N, C-alpha and C positions, 0 to 999 in steps of 0.2 A: 228363224232366230238368227240374229247376227252376232258374231263373236269377233272381237278384235284383240289380238295379242299385241300389247304396246310395251316394247322392251328397250332397254338401254344397250347399245352396242351392236356391232355386227357379229354374226356367228362364224367361227372357223368351219371349214368344209365338212368335217364329220358331223358336227352338231347341226349344220345347215341341212344336210341330207336327212338326218333323223327328223328334224322339225318339218321339212317338206313332206315327208311321208305322213306325219300326223295331220298336217293341214289338208292334204289330199283326202285322207280318211274322214276328217271332220266335215268336209264339204257335202257329205251324204246327209248331214243333219241341218244344214243351213249355210248362210254366207259366213265365210271366215276370211279374216284379213290379218296382216301383220304390218306393224309400223315399228321401225327402229329409229331411235333418236341417238345422236352422237354422245359419246361419253364426255364427261367434263374433263377439263385440263388436269393432267396428273400432277402438275406442280402445285396445285392448290391443296389446302387441308381437306380431310375427308368431309367435314361439314360443308365447306364451300363447294366441294365436288358434287355432293348430293344436291345442294341448293341449285346449282346450275342445271343438273340433269332434271331436277324436279320441275323447274320452270318449263323446260322443253316438253316434259311429259304432260303437264297441265295444259299447255297450248294445244296439244294434239288430242285431248279427250273430246269425244263427240258430245254435243248437248244431250241432256237427259240420260246419259249412259249410266248403267249400273256398274259400278267399279269394284272389282275385286283385286286387292293389292297383295302380292306375295310378300309376306313379312314373317320373320322368325317368331315374333311375339303374337302372331295371329292364331286362329283356330286350326288345329291339326285334325282335319276330317278324315275318316276312313273313306274308302272309295264309295261305299254305299251311302254314307252321310253326304258326301259331295254330290252324288246323284240326286239325293232327296232335295238338297239345297238348289241344285240346278233346276229341278222340276218347279220349285217355287219361284225362282227368279224368272223362268221363262214366262210365267203367268203375268209378269209385270209389263210385258211387251216392250221393254226397253232394250236397246242394244247393250250387249255385255262387253266389258273391257277387262281383260286380265292384264295387270301391270306388273312387270318384272324389272326390278332395278338392276343396277350395275354392280360392280365389285364392292362398292361401299354401301349398298342398300338403297332404300328409298328415303327421300326427304320427308320431314314431318308434314309439310304442306300437302304432299301427295297422300300420305297416310290419313290426314284429316279429311281429304276429299273422298276417300274410299268408303263405300257402303259396307264392305266386308274385308276382313284381313284373313288370308289363308297362309298357314304355315305348312311347309312340306316336312316338318319334323325338326327335332333339335340339332341335327347334324348341320355342318356347314358345307354347302355345295358351291362349286363355281357357278356364276350366274348363267353361263351358257348351258350347263347341265340342268340347272333348275328350270330353264325354259323348256327343255325336252321333257322333263318329268311332268311339268305342269300341263303340257300339251297331251302327253300320254294319259294322264289322269282325267283330263277334260274329255278326251275321246272315250275312255273307259266309262265315265259317268253317263255319256250318251248311250253306250251299248247296254249298260245296266238298265236304263230307263226303257229301252226297246226290247229287253229280254233276249238280247243276242248272246251268242256263245263265247264271246271274247273274254268276259269276266268269269273266272273259275273260282 
């Protein structure tokens, strides 16, 4: 299984270190990649900011990819429910792309392209931390499917 984390912005060192650990762990379950697109110009309105970032994201999506966008209005799965969804998505044999927006969220065009929308819950998280949480939960879902001891 191939998983790509497609995210807006570069991570500061502490977040980068955490993500690198989860990427290394996830490689036990298949190919894992990360692509970072540049943030939109901060002088623009939030809507235009998202639009610029959205175009960059859409340009980087692989053909045929099954896209899961992190979105506050998405489905807030438990770890077990995410594992069940992952099991079903793997059967499609499509590359998986998890899209994580920047500080202003994701553009409507990206959300429209998404096959699924995933909410990490109702709280507001910095987008860097959201990427770490998404990677940890993705890793946890894999361990649940394998019956490994990580998930308690």
